[in-house]
SERO-4910 file (N, C-alpha, C, O; in steps of 0.05 Angstrom, whole numbers):
BEGIN
 pado doro    nc1    nc2    nc3   cac1   cac2   cac3    cc1    cc2    cc3    oc1    oc2    oc3
  Met    A   4191   -715    137   4210   -711    158   4223   -680    156   4234   -672    135
  Met    A   4222   -664    176   4227   -638    177   4257   -634    188   4264   -644    209
  Thr    A   4276   -617    172   4301   -614    179   4302   -584    190   4291   -565    178
  Arg    A   4315   -580    213   4318   -555    226   4342   -542    211   4364   -554    213
  Val    A   4340   -521    198   4362   -507    185   4364   -474    188   4345   -458    192
  Ala    A   4389   -469    187   4395   -441    191   4413   -429    166   4429   -444    154
  Ala    A   4410   -403    159   4428   -391    142   4447   -374    155   4439   -358    173
  Ile    A   4474   -375    145   4493   -358    160   4503   -342    135   4513   -354    115
  Gly    A   4500   -313    136   4510   -294    116   4485   -297     96   4480   -315     80
  Val    A   4469   -273    102   4443   -270     86   4444   -242     69   4425   -226     69
  Gly    A   4467   -240     57   4468   -217     39   4452   -225     10   4432   -239     10
  Ser    A   4463   -216    -10   4449   -223    -35   4445   -249    -44   4426   -254    -59
  Met    A   4463   -271    -34   4458   -294    -42   4445   -312    -19   4428   -329    -23
  Gly    A   4457   -305      6   4447   -320     31   4414   -315     38   4400   -332     50
  Arg    A   4407   -292     28   4375   -286     35   4360   -307     18   4339   -317     26
  Asn    A   4373   -314     -9   4355   -333    -24   4353   -360    -10   4331   -373    -10
  His    A   4375   -370      1   4376   -394     17   4354   -390     37   4337   -408     38
  Ala    A   4352   -371     54   4332   -367     74   4305   -372     62   4289   -388     72
  Arg    A   4301   -356     40   4273   -356     28   4265   -384     17   4242   -392     16
  Ile    A   4284   -398      9   4276   -424     -2   4274   -440     19   4253   -453     19
  Tyr    A   4289   -444     40   4282   -460     63   4257   -454     77   4245   -471     90
  Asn    A   4250   -429     74   4222   -422     88   4201   -434     70   4180   -442     80
  Glu    A   4204   -436     44   4185   -449     24   4181   -479     26   4160   -490     22
  Leu    A   4204   -492     32   4206   -520     27   4193   -533     52   4198   -527     76
  Pro    A   4174   -552     42   4160   -567     65   4175   -585     83   4168   -591    106
  Asp    A   4196   -594     73   4212   -611     90   4236   -597    103   4256   -610    108
  Ala    A   4236   -571    108   4255   -554    120   4241   -534    139   4221   -521    132
  Glu    A   4252   -531    163   4243   -513    182   4265   -492    188   4283   -497    205
  Leu    A   4264   -468    174   4281   -449    179   4280   -435    209   4260   -422    216
  Ile    A   4300   -439    223   4300   -429    250   4314   -407    259   4307   -395    280
  Ala    A   4334   -400    243   4349   -375    251   4367   -366    228   4373   -382    210
  Val    A   4374   -342    228   4395   -330    207   4417   -315    222   4414   -305    245
  Ala    A   4440   -313    209   4461   -296    220   4474   -277    199   4476   -285    176
  Asp    A   4483   -256    207   4498   -240    187   4515   -220    204   4505   -208    224
  Glu    A   4540   -215    196   4554   -196    213   4542   -167    215   4547   -152    234
  Asn    A   4525   -158    193   4510   -135    197   4484   -143    208   4468   -155    194
  Leu    A   4480   -138    233   4457   -144    248   4431   -134    237   4410   -146    239
  Ala    A   4433   -111    224   4408    -99    213   4399   -117    189   4375   -121    183
  Thr    A   4419   -127    176   4411   -147    152   4399   -171    163   4379   -181    153
  Ala    A   4410   -182    184   4402   -208    199   4374   -203    208   4357   -219    203
  Gln    A   4370   -180    221   4344   -172    231   4322   -168    211   4299   -175    215
  Thr    A   4329   -158    189   4310   -155    165   4302   -185    157   4278   -192    156
  Ile    A   4319   -199    152   4314   -225    137   4300   -244    159   4282   -259    153
  Gly    A   4311   -241    183   4296   -257    205   4269   -250    209   4251   -266    212
  Gly    A   4265   -221    210   4233   -212    213   4218   -220    190   4194   -225    193
  Gln    A   4232   -220    166   4213   -229    142   4202   -258    145   4180   -266    137
  Phe    A   4220   -273    158   4207   -301    161   4205   -312    188   4204   -336    192
  Gly    A   4205   -292    206   4194   -298    236   4213   -317    251   4206   -334    266
  Val    A   4241   -312    244   4260   -327    260   4281   -310    276   4283   -286    272
  Asn    A   4294   -322    292   4315   -308    305   4338   -296    292   4348   -311    275
  Ala    A   4350   -273    296   4374   -263    279   4396   -260    299   4393   -255    322
  Tyr    A   4420   -264    287   4442   -261    305   4464   -245    287   4464   -248    263
  Ala    A   4480   -231    298   4507   -218    288   4527   -239    287   4542   -243    268
  Asp    A   4527   -252    310   4550   -272    316   4539   -301    307   4519   -310    317
  Phe    A   4554   -314    289   4545   -340    276   4551   -362    300   4537   -382    301
  Arg    A   4568   -358    316   4574   -376    338   4552   -377    357   4545   -400    364
  Gln    A   4540   -355    366   4516   -352    382   4492   -368    370   4476   -380    384
  Leu    A   4490   -367    342   4469   -380    329   4471   -411    332   4452   -426    339
  Leu    A   4495   -419    326   4505   -448    330   4499   -458    354   4485   -479    356
  Asp    A   4508   -445    377   4505   -451    404   4478   -452    413   4470   -472    425
  Lys    A   4462   -431    408   4434   -429    420   4413   -446    403   4397   -460    414
  Glu    A   4414   -444    378   4397   -459    360   4399   -488    353   4380   -502    347
  Arg    A   4425   -495    354   4435   -521    346   4420   -533    319   4407   -553    319
  Pro    A   4423   -519    300   4411   -526    274   4421   -555    263   4445   -560    266
  Glu    A   4407   -569    252   4418   -597    241   4430   -593    213   4443   -612    203
  Ala    A   4426   -570    200   4440   -563    177   4440   -534    170   4421   -520    175
  Val    A   4462   -523    158   4465   -495    155   4476   -489    124   4491   -505    112
  Ser    A   4466   -467    114   4478   -457     90   4495   -434     97   4488   -418    115
  Ile    A   4519   -431     85   4540   -413     91   4544   -398     67   4550   -410     46
  Ala    A   4539   -370     68   4541   -355     46   4556   -328     54   4546   -306     50
  Val    A   4580   -330     66   4596   -310     76   4619   -305     57   4625   -321     39
  Pro    A   4633   -281     59   4657   -279     43   4677   -301     42   4684   -312     63
  Thr    A   4688   -308     19   4706   -329     15   4727   -333     36   4733   -355     43
  Ala    A   4737   -311     47   4758   -306     68   4749   -323     94   4766   -335    108
  Leu    A   4720   -322     99   4709   -330    122   4699   -359    123   4692   -371    143
  His    A   4700   -371     96   4687   -398     94   4700   -419    113   4686   -434    125
  Tyr    A   4724   -420    114   4737   -440    134   4728   -438    162   4718   -457    175
  Glu    A   4732   -416    171   4723   -409    203   4696   -414    206   4690   -426    227
  Val    A   4677   -408    189   4649   -411    192   4641   -440    189   4627   -452    206
  Ala    A   4651   -452    168   4644   -481    159   4656   -500    182   4643   -520    188
  Met    A   4677   -496    192   4689   -511    211   4674   -511    237   4669   -532    249
  Ala    A   4668   -487    245   4650   -484    270   4627   -497    267   4619   -510    287
  Ala    A   4612   -496    243   4586   -507    237   4587   -538    240   4570   -551    253
  Leu    A   4609   -550    226   4612   -579    228   4618   -589    256   4609   -611    263
  Glu    A   4632   -575    271   4642   -581    297   4619   -577    318   4621   -585    341
  Ser    A   4598   -563    310   4574   -559    325   4554   -580    321   4535   -582    336
  Gly    A   4558   -598    298   4543   -621    294   4523   -617    269   4506   -634    262
  Ala    A   4527   -594    257   4514   -590    233   4522   -599    208   4546   -600    203
  His    A   4504   -608    190   4512   -611    161   4516   -586    148   4502   -568    155
  Val    A   4534   -582    130   4542   -558    118   4539   -558     86   4549   -576     72
  Leu    A   4526   -538     76   4524   -527     51   4540   -504     51   4534   -486     66
  Ile    A   4563   -500     33   4578   -477     35   4577   -467      6   4578   -483    -12
  Glu    A   4574   -441      1   4575   -429    -24   4605   -434    -36   4626   -436    -22
  Lys    A   4603   -435    -61   4632   -437    -75   4646   -409    -73   4633   -388    -72
  Pro    A   4674   -411    -72   4691   -434    -71   4689   -449    -45   4678   -436    -27
  Ile    A   4697   -472    -39   4697   -486    -16   4714   -469      5   4706   -468     29
  Ala    A   4735   -456     -4   4750   -442     17   4768   -423      4   4767   -418    -20
  Ala    A   4785   -412     19   4804   -390      5   4827   -405     -3   4841   -397    -21
  Thr    A   4833   -426     10   4860   -442      3   4855   -472      1   4837   -484     14
  Leu    A   4870   -483    -15   4868   -514    -16   4872   -525     12   4857   -544     19
  Glu    A   4890   -516     29   4894   -529     53   4868   -526     70   4861   -545     84
  Gln    A   4856   -505     70   4833   -501     85   4808   -519     76   4793   -529     93
  Gly    A   4805   -521     51   4788   -537     38   4792   -569     44   4773   -583     52
  Ser    A   4815   -578     41   4823   -604     52   4819   -609     80   4813   -632     88
  Ala    A   4821   -586     96   4816   -591    126   4783   -593    133   4774   -606    151
  Leu    A   4768   -579    117   4740   -582    119   4731   -608    110   4713   -620    123
  Ile    A   4741   -620     89   4734   -644     81   4740   -668    102   4724   -686    109
  Glu    A   4765   -665    110   4776   -684    134   4757   -682    157   4750   -703    169
  Ala    A   4748   -660    163   4733   -655    189   4705   -664    183   4694   -673    203
  Ala    A   4692   -662    161   4667   -673    156   4667   -703    155   4649   -716    165
  His    A   4689   -715    143   4688   -745    146   4691   -754    175   4678   -773    183
  Arg    A   4709   -742    192   4716   -750    218   4688   -748    235   4682   -765    252
  Leu    A   4671   -727    228   4651   -720    245   4626   -731    234   4605   -727    245
  Asn    A   4628   -747    211   4603   -761    195   4583   -740    190   4560   -743    194
  Arg    A   4593   -717    180   4572   -696    168   4573   -693    139   4592   -698    125
  Val    A   4549   -685    131   4546   -677    101   4563   -651     97   4561   -632    113
  Leu    A   4579   -649     77   4592   -627     67   4590   -625     39   4602   -643     26
  Thr    A   4575   -603     26   4572   -597      2   4576   -573     -6   4573   -554     11
  Val    A   4582   -567    -32   4593   -539    -42   4571   -531    -62   4562   -548    -77
  Gly    A   4564   -504    -62   4544   -494    -75   4551   -486   -103   4553   -463   -110
  His    A   4557   -510   -121   4562   -505   -149   4533   -507   -162   4525   -527   -173
  Val    A   4519   -484   -159   4492   -485   -166   4486   -489   -198   4465   -498   -207
  Val    A   4505   -481   -213   4500   -486   -243   4495   -514   -250   4482   -520   -270
  Arg    A   4506   -533   -235   4501   -561   -240   4472   -570   -238   4464   -590   -248
  Phe    A   4457   -552   -223   4431   -556   -220   4410   -543   -237   4386   -544   -231
  Asn    A   4420   -530   -256   4405   -517   -279   4389   -542   -294   4403   -561   -302
  Pro    A   4365   -543   -297   4352   -565   -314   4362   -571   -342   4361   -593   -353
  Ala    A   4373   -548   -353   4385   -551   -380   4411   -565   -378   4416   -581   -396
  Ile    A   4428   -561   -359   4453   -574   -353   4448   -602   -348   4459   -621   -359
  Gln    A   4428   -605   -330   4422   -635   -320   4412   -653   -347   4419   -676   -349
  Ala    A   4398   -639   -364   4386   -654   -387   4411   -659   -406   4414   -680   -417
  Leu    A   4428   -638   -409   4451   -641   -427   4470   -666   -416   4479   -683   -432
  Lys    A   4475   -668   -390   4490   -687   -380   4476   -717   -387   4489   -737   -394
  Gln    A   4450   -717   -384   4436   -743   -388   4439   -749   -419   4443   -773   -427
  Lys    A   4439   -730   -436   4444   -737   -463   4471   -744   -472   4474   -758   -493
  Leu    A   4489   -735   -458   4518   -741   -465   4522   -768   -454   4535   -784   -468
  Val    A   4513   -776   -429   4517   -803   -419   4502   -824   -436   4509   -848   -436
  Ala    A   4480   -816   -450   4465   -835   -467   4479   -839   -494   4473   -857   -509
  Gly    A   4500   -820   -499   4516   -823   -525   4504   -807   -547   4512   -808   -571
  Asp    A   4484   -790   -538   4469   -777   -565   4490   -759   -577   4485   -750   -600
  Leu    A   4514   -752   -566   4531   -735   -585   4555   -751   -594   4572   -739   -607
  Gly    A   4559   -776   -589   4581   -789   -594   4606   -780   -579   4604   -769   -557
  Arg    A   4629   -784   -590   4653   -772   -578   4654   -741   -577   4650   -726   -597
  Ile    A   4660   -732   -551   4658   -703   -545   4689   -693   -557   4709   -706   -554
  Phe    A   4687   -669   -570   4708   -658   -580   4715   -632   -566   4739   -627   -562
  Gln    A   4698   -619   -560   4705   -592   -547   4683   -584   -527   4659   -589   -533
  Ile    A   4689   -573   -505   4668   -559   -487   4675   -530   -485   4698   -523   -480
  Phe    A   4658   -513   -488   4664   -482   -487   4644   -467   -469   4620   -466   -474
  Cys    A   4654   -457   -448   4637   -441   -429   4644   -413   -429   4667   -405   -428
  Arg    A   4622   -394   -429   4624   -368   -428   4606   -355   -404   4581   -359   -403
  Arg    A   4619   -340   -386   4604   -328   -364   4618   -299   -364   4640   -293   -356
  Ala    A   4598   -284   -374   4608   -252   -377   4585   -236   -369   4561   -242   -374
  Gly    A   4592   -213   -356   4574   -194   -347   4590   -169   -335   4614   -165   -336
  Pro    A   4568   -151   -322   4580   -128   -308   4594   -136   -281   4593   -159   -272
  Phe    A   4608   -119   -269   4621   -120   -244   4600   -125   -223   4582   -109   -223
  Pro    A   4598   -144   -203   4579   -144   -183   4589   -129   -159   4612   -135   -152
  Ala    A   4578   -113   -147   4584    -95   -126   4590   -111   -102   4605   -103    -84
  Arg    A   4578   -134    -99   4581   -153    -74   4609   -162    -73   4619   -167    -51
  Ile    A   4625   -163    -94   4648   -175    -92   4672   -156    -86   4677   -136    -99
  Arg    A   4687   -166    -63   4708   -148    -56   4735   -162    -49   4755   -147    -48
  Asp    A   4737   -188    -44   4757   -202    -34   4771   -220    -54   4792   -232    -49
  Val    A   4759   -222    -78   4770   -242    -96   4767   -229   -127   4750   -212   -132
  Gly    A   4783   -239   -146   4779   -234   -171   4759   -250   -187   4745   -267   -177
  Val    A   4758   -244   -212   4734   -256   -227   4739   -288   -230   4721   -304   -233
  Val    A   4766   -295   -227   4772   -324   -231   4764   -341   -210   4751   -362   -215
  Val    A   4772   -333   -183   4761   -348   -160   4733   -345   -156   4720   -364   -147
  Asp    A   4720   -321   -164   4692   -319   -161   4675   -335   -177   4656   -348   -168
  Leu    A   4682   -334   -204   4666   -348   -225   4678   -373   -235   4664   -392   -239
  Ala    A   4702   -375   -241   4711   -398   -255   4705   -424   -238   4702   -444   -252
  Pro    A   4703   -427   -214   4695   -451   -202   4666   -466   -214   4661   -490   -217
  His    A   4652   -444   -219   4627   -455   -233   4631   -469   -259   4619   -490   -264
  Asp    A   4648   -458   -275   4652   -467   -300   4672   -492   -304   4668   -510   -320
  Val    A   4692   -490   -287   4710   -513   -285   4697   -537   -277   4701   -559   -286
  Asp    A   4677   -530   -256   4661   -557   -245   4642   -564   -267   4638   -588   -271
  Ile    A   4630   -547   -281   4613   -557   -304   4629   -573   -327   4619   -592   -339
  Met    A   4653   -565   -330   4672   -578   -350   4676   -605   -340   4672   -624   -356
  Arg    A   4685   -609   -314   4689   -635   -300   4665   -654   -304   4667   -676   -314
  Phe    A   4641   -641   -295   4618   -655   -294   4607   -667   -322   4597   -689   -322
  Leu    A   4611   -652   -346   4606   -657   -369   4625   -677   -382   4617   -697   -395
  Ala    A   4652   -671   -378   4675   -688   -388   4676   -714   -374   4683   -734   -386
  Gly    A   4669   -715   -348   4672   -739   -332   4699   -742   -323   4705   -764   -313
  Ala    A   4718   -722   -326   4746   -725   -319   4755   -699   -309   4741   -679   -310
  Asp    A   4779   -700   -300   4793   -674   -297   4815   -668   -314   4829   -687   -321
  Pro    A   4819   -643   -321   4837   -636   -343   4867   -642   -335   4874   -642   -311
  Val    A   4882   -646   -355   4912   -656   -352   4930   -634   -351   4952   -635   -339
  Arg    A   4922   -610   -365   4935   -585   -366   4919   -561   -372   4896   -564   -381
  Leu    A   4930   -535   -368   4913   -513   -377   4933   -491   -379   4955   -493   -369
  Tyr    A   4925   -470   -393   4938   -446   -397   4915   -424   -396   4893   -427   -407
  Ala    A   4923   -402   -382   4903   -378   -380   4917   -352   -387   4941   -348   -383
  Glu    A   4901   -334   -396   4909   -305   -401   4889   -289   -382   4865   -292   -385
  Thr    A   4899   -274   -365   4883   -255   -347   4891   -227   -351   4913   -221   -360
  Glu    A   4870   -208   -344   4876   -180   -349   4863   -164   -327   4841   -172   -318
  Gln    A   4874   -142   -316   4858   -125   -300   4853    -99   -317   4872    -84   -324
  Arg    A   4829    -95   -324   4824    -74   -345   4812    -49   -331   4817    -26   -337
  Ile    A   4796    -57   -311   4780    -34   -299   4783    -36   -270   4788    -15   -259
  His    A   4782    -58   -255   4781    -62   -226   4813    -68   -221   4825    -86   -232
  Thr    A   4824    -48   -202   4854    -49   -200   4864    -71   -181   4887    -79   -183
  Glu    A   4846    -82   -162   4857   -101   -140   4861   -127   -152   4881   -140   -146
  His    A   4842   -137   -171   4841   -168   -182   4838   -165   -210   4832   -144   -221
  Glu    A   4843   -187   -221   4838   -193   -249   4807   -192   -255   4791   -201   -238
  Asp    A   4797   -182   -277   4772   -181   -285   4764   -191   -310   4742   -187   -319
  Leu    A   4786   -207   -324   4781   -219   -349   4798   -244   -351   4820   -244   -341
  Leu    A   4788   -266   -363   4800   -290   -362   4794   -303   -389   4771   -301   -398
  Phe    A   4812   -316   -404   4808   -331   -426   4827   -356   -422   4851   -352   -418
  Ala    A   4817   -380   -424   4832   -403   -416   4828   -426   -433   4806   -430   -443
  Leu    A   4849   -443   -438   4848   -469   -452   4852   -491   -432   4869   -489   -415
  Leu    A   4835   -513   -432   4842   -532   -414   4843   -563   -431   4825   -566   -448
  Arg    A   4857   -580   -428   4859   -605   -441   4850   -626   -420   4860   -630   -398
  Phe    A   4830   -640   -430   4818   -665   -418   4828   -688   -429   4837   -687   -451
  Pro    A   4827   -712   -417   4832   -737   -429   4814   -743   -452   4794   -730   -453
  Glu    A   4821   -763   -471   4803   -773   -491   4802   -750   -513   4784   -751   -530
  Gly    A   4819   -734   -513   4823   -713   -534   4801   -688   -534   4795   -677   -555
  Ile    A   4791   -683   -509   4772   -664   -504   4784   -638   -499   4799   -636   -479
  Val    A   4780   -615   -514   4792   -588   -508   4769   -572   -496   4746   -573   -504
  Gly    A   4777   -559   -474   4760   -539   -461   4768   -512   -465   4792   -506   -464
  Ala    A   4749   -494   -469   4755   -465   -471   4736   -451   -452   4713   -457   -447
  Leu    A   4750   -430   -440   4732   -416   -418   4736   -386   -420   4758   -376   -419
  Glu    A   4712   -372   -423   4716   -341   -424   4702   -332   -401   4679   -341   -398
  Ile    A   4711   -316   -384   4698   -304   -363   4711   -273   -357   4735   -267   -356
  Asn    A   4691   -257   -353   4698   -228   -347   4676   -215   -331   4653   -224   -328
  Trp    A   4685   -188   -320   4666   -172   -308   4665   -147   -323   4662   -125   -312
  Leu    A   4667   -148   -349   4669   -125   -366   4650   -121   -387   4650   -101   -401
  Thr    A   4632   -142   -388   4611   -142   -409   4584   -127   -399   4577   -134   -376
  Pro    A   4571   -110   -412   4550    -95   -402   4522   -110   -406   4501    -97   -405
  Thr    A   4525   -137   -410   4499   -153   -410   4509   -179   -397   4533   -185   -396
  Lys    A   4491   -194   -387   4500   -222   -376   4499   -243   -402   4481   -243   -419
  Leu    A   4517   -257   -402   4519   -279   -419   4527   -306   -406   4548   -306   -393
  Arg    A   4514   -325   -407   4517   -348   -394   4512   -373   -416   4489   -378   -424
  Glu    A   4533   -385   -424   4528   -401   -448   4549   -428   -443   4570   -425   -431
  Val    A   4539   -452   -452   4558   -475   -452   4551   -490   -482   4528   -495   -490
  Leu    A   4573   -494   -494   4570   -508   -519   4590   -535   -518   4613   -534   -510
  Val    A   4577   -555   -526   4593   -583   -526   4589   -593   -555   4568   -600   -565
  Leu    A   4611   -592   -567   4617   -603   -597   4625   -631   -597   4642   -639   -581
  Gly    A   4614   -647   -615   4621   -674   -617   4616   -686   -643   4614   -671   -663
  Glu    A   4613   -712   -645   4613   -724   -671   4586   -717   -687   4585   -711   -711
  Arg    A   4566   -721   -670   4539   -718   -682   4528   -689   -686   4507   -686   -699
  Gly    A   4542   -668   -674   4534   -639   -675   4544   -627   -653   4566   -633   -644
  Met    A   4527   -608   -642   4535   -592   -621   4508   -583   -601   4486   -576   -611
  Phe    A   4513   -586   -577   4492   -581   -561   4499   -550   -547   4522   -543   -540
  Arg    A   4478   -535   -545   4482   -508   -533   4460   -503   -511   4436   -505   -514
  Val    A   4474   -496   -488   4456   -485   -461   4456   -459   -458   4478   -447   -455
  Asp    A   4435   -446   -457   4433   -417   -447   4426   -419   -418   4403   -424   -411
  Asp    A   4447   -414   -402   4443   -416   -374   4424   -399   -364   4410   -406   -344
  Leu    A   4420   -374   -375   4401   -356   -365   4372   -362   -369   4356   -358   -350
  Thr    A   4365   -372   -392   4339   -380   -401   4331   -412   -393   4307   -420   -391
  Gln    A   4352   -427   -390   4351   -453   -383   4337   -468   -410   4319   -485   -409
  Asp    A   4350   -460   -432   4343   -474   -456   4367   -491   -464   4391   -484   -461
  Leu    A   4359   -514   -477   4376   -533   -488   4371   -538   -520   4350   -547   -528
  Tyr    A   4394   -532   -536   4390   -535   -565   4411   -555   -576   4433   -556   -566
  Phe    A   4402   -571   -598   4420   -587   -611   4421   -581   -639   4400   -580   -653
  Tyr    A   4448   -575   -648   4452   -570   -677   4462   -595   -692   4485   -604   -686
  Glu    A   4447   -605   -709   4455   -632   -719   4479   -631   -741   4480   -612   -757
  Asn    A   4497   -649   -741   4514   -652   -762   4501   -670   -783   4498   -694   -779
  Ala    A   4494   -659   -804   4478   -674   -824   4493   -698   -836   4482   -718   -844
  Gln    A   4520   -695   -836   4538   -717   -844   4531   -743   -827   4528   -766   -836
  Ala    A   4529   -737   -801   4528   -761   -785   4499   -770   -777   4495   -790   -764
  Ala    A   4479   -754   -787   4452   -759   -778   4442   -787   -785   4427   -799   -770
  Ser    A   4450   -799   -809   4437   -825   -818   4459   -846   -814   4455   -869   -824
  Leu    A   4481   -840   -802   4503   -859   -797   4497   -878   -769   4487   -868   -748
  Thr    A   4503   -904   -772   4504   -921   -749   4531   -916   -738   4549   -904   -749
  Trp    A   4531   -927   -709   4556   -923   -696   4583   -932   -712   4603   -918   -714
  Pro    A   4581   -956   -722   4609   -964   -731   4614   -947   -756   4638   -944   -762
  Ala    A   4596   -936   -771   4604   -918   -793   4614   -891   -785   4627   -876   -801
  Leu    A   4606   -883   -759   4616   -858   -748   4647   -859   -743   4660   -839   -739
  Gln    A   4657   -882   -744   4689   -883   -741   4702   -873   -767   4724   -863   -767
  Thr    A   4688   -875   -789   4700   -863   -816   4686   -841   -824   4686   -835   -848
  Leu    A   4673   -826   -806   4659   -797   -812   4681   -777   -824   4702   -773   -813
  Val    A   4672   -766   -848   4693   -751   -862   4686   -724   -867   4700   -710   -883
  Gly    A   4663   -714   -854   4654   -687   -861   4635   -676   -841   4625   -692   -824
  Val    A   4630   -651   -841   4611   -638   -825   4591   -620   -843   4601   -603   -858
  Ser    A   4567   -622   -840   4551   -602   -854   4528   -596   -837   4521   -610   -818
  Glu    A   4514   -572   -844   4494   -563   -826   4468   -577   -829   4457   -582   -850
  Gly    A   4458   -584   -805   4434   -603   -807   4410   -586   -793   4408   -562   -795
  Ser    A   4392   -601   -779   4369   -589   -767   4377   -579   -739   4398   -585   -730
  Met    A   4360   -563   -727   4365   -553   -701   4341   -561   -685   4318   -559   -695
  Thr    A   4346   -570   -657   4322   -579   -642   4327   -563   -616   4348   -561   -604
  Arg    A   4303   -552   -609   4301   -541   -584   4287   -559   -563   4263   -566   -568
  Phe    A   4298   -567   -542   4285   -585   -526   4268   -574   -505   4275   -553   -494
  Ala    A   4243   -587   -497   4226   -576   -478   4238   -581   -452   4240   -605   -446
  Ile    A   4248   -563   -435   4260   -565   -409   4239   -554   -388   4232   -531   -390
  Gln    A   4230   -569   -369   4217   -559   -348   4234   -539   -332   4254   -547   -319
  Arg    A   4228   -511   -332   4245   -495   -317   4238   -497   -286   4216   -503   -277
  Tyr    A   4261   -491   -271   4259   -495   -240   4281   -480   -233   4302   -479   -246
  Glu    A   4276   -466   -209   4298   -453   -194   4324   -470   -185   4322   -487   -167
  Pro    A   4348   -467   -198   4370   -484   -191   4374   -484   -162   4377   -506   -151
  Leu    A   4374   -461   -149   4382   -463   -121   4362   -478   -103   4369   -490    -83
  Lys    A   4336   -477   -111   4318   -497    -97   4322   -524   -102   4317   -540    -84
  Leu    A   4332   -532   -127   4339   -561   -133   4363   -567   -116   4365   -588   -104
  Glu    A   4383   -547   -115   4407   -552    -99   4401   -558    -66   4411   -576    -53
  Leu    A   4384   -541    -59   4379   -543    -28   4360   -568    -25   4363   -582     -5
  Gln    A   4343   -574    -39   4329   -601    -40   4348   -625    -40   4342   -644    -26
  Ala    A   4369   -625    -56   4389   -646    -60   4406   -645    -32   4413   -666    -23
  Phe    A   4411   -624    -22   4423   -621      4   4409   -635     26   4420   -651     41
  Leu    A   4383   -628     30   4369   -639     51   4365   -670     46   4364   -685     66
  Lys    A   4362   -680     25   4359   -707     18   4383   -722     27   4381   -745     37
  Ala    A   4408   -708     22   4433   -722     31   4436   -722     59   4446   -741     69
  Val    A   4428   -701     75   4426   -697    102   4409   -719    116   4414   -727    138
  Arg    A   4386   -727    100   4368   -749    112   4379   -776    104   4370   -796    114
  Gly    A   4398   -777     88   4410   -801     79   4392   -815     56   4394   -840     52
  Glu    A   4373   -798     40   4358   -809     21   4372   -808     -6   4362   -820    -25
  Ala    A   4394   -794     -7   4409   -793    -35   4437   -787    -29   4443   -777     -8
  Pro    A   4453   -793    -47   4483   -786    -43   4488   -755    -44   4470   -740    -53
  Val    A   4507   -748    -36   4514   -717    -38   4521   -715    -69   4537   -729    -81
  Ala    A   4506   -693    -79   4509   -686   -107   4536   -673   -114   4548   -679   -134
  Val    A   4545   -655    -98   4571   -641   -102   4585   -641    -78   4579   -626    -60
  Thr    A   4604   -659    -78   4621   -668    -55   4642   -646    -48   4649   -628    -64
  Gly    A   4651   -648    -25   4673   -630    -16   4698   -634    -35   4713   -615    -40
  Glu    A   4700   -658    -44   4725   -664    -62   4719   -651    -88   4738   -641   -101
  Asp    A   4692   -649    -99   4688   -633   -122   4693   -604   -118   4701   -591   -137
  Gly    A   4689   -594    -95   4691   -567    -91   4721   -557    -90   4730   -535    -98
  Leu    A   4736   -579    -78   4764   -574    -78   4776   -575   -103   4794   -559   -108
  Ala    A   4768   -596   -121   4779   -595   -150   4776   -571   -163   4794   -560   -175
  Ala    A   4749   -561   -159   4746   -535   -173   4761   -511   -165   4769   -494   -181
  Leu    A   4767   -511   -135   4783   -489   -128   4815   -494   -137   4830   -475   -142
  Arg    A   4821   -516   -136   4849   -522   -150   4850   -513   -177   4868   -497   -183
  Leu    A   4833   -520   -194   4830   -509   -221   4833   -478   -223   4849   -465   -236
  Ala    A   4814   -469   -207   4814   -437   -207   4838   -424   -202   4847   -406   -216
  Leu    A   4851   -434   -179   4878   -425   -169   4900   -430   -191   4918   -414   -196
  Ala    A   4897   -452   -202   4917   -458   -224   4914   -438   -247   4934   -432   -261
  Leu    A   4888   -428   -253   4882   -413   -275   4893   -382   -266   4904   -367   -281
  Val    A   4890   -378   -245   4903   -349   -232   4932   -351   -234   4945   -331   -241
  Glu    A   4945   -372   -227   4975   -379   -230   4982   -376   -258   4997   -357   -265
  Ser    A   4973   -390   -274   4979   -390   -305   4978   -363   -315   4997   -353   -327
  Gly    A   4954   -349   -308   4952   -319   -320   4974   -300   -306   4982   -280   -319
  Glu    A   4984   -304   -283   5002   -287   -273   5032   -297   -282   5050   -280   -285
  Thr    A   5035   -319   -286   5063   -329   -295   5066   -334   -324   5088   -341   -333
  Gln    A   5043   -332   -341   5045   -336   -368   5056   -364   -374   5073   -367   -392
  Arg    A   5046   -382   -359   5059   -411   -359   5037   -434   -359   5018   -432   -344
  Gln    A   5042   -454   -376   5024   -477   -375   5025   -492   -350   5046   -499   -340
  Ile    A   5000   -498   -340   5001   -514   -313   4997   -543   -319   4975   -548   -330
  Ile    A   5011   -561   -314   5005   -593   -317   5002   -605   -292   5016   -600   -273
  Phe    A   4981   -623   -294   4973   -634   -269   4983   -665   -269   4979   -679   -249
***
């Protein structure tokens, strides 16, 4: 079954949405839009579809069944609401909106109109993250002690309207929620503006989750090489994901290796054990994300990342900004 799709905002990220839709056998890319008409025409010409500078004209003339929205954060609400009201199902790049009120309004509209609303937390679709989640659910780590996420790299020229926290932290707080299976109960953040004068470009934060799980988050636009790493520490050892290479490793706690579960309750030590690198079939996360979106549109699967998930991630990102500015702990 073919789904008629469009991409609104075809800059650095949106053009990849258009490319993948053009590749998928169950999607028909019918149009693209970008406020820069030359950009829209370039991408539209590449895939042989109509190009628009005005997204409302695209919605009115093309009537797509589903749209990807990859416009600046400040425009998320306006574009997504228009798309929903036109009858389209919507995938919107994170964050869901610029404010919690706007995000809540989009969720309400999607429910009222019976449309799919999903948020582009693409890191969830990294095959290594998916494999890690399965192993945690299976109990391979035992109790989780700590989740640490690092997302560092140079400043992206595409970003103009938000700081590093709102741009990148939604990825990692969403991953923390996904892996912990819970929302944090409190957080504290330190932020700094070191090079870029309009917004913060460095964050280090601590988050406390239920069941004694401690989260740590390091994000910046100041590192001259990309670092994308997730560490999950627990009773049986530590899992490590390299998000860039899609590798999953397990570093075993030798003290726990031969113990049965009842014996783990009296585990008294930690020592270095063997390291395992799991064979992960690599796949483009954005392609997996768009495939999941189309399945949800056709009613073949539940929405993988709901509007509520996106709103929770935005709430946490804004709380991190507030904590960094006020130097106070935020309690939920």
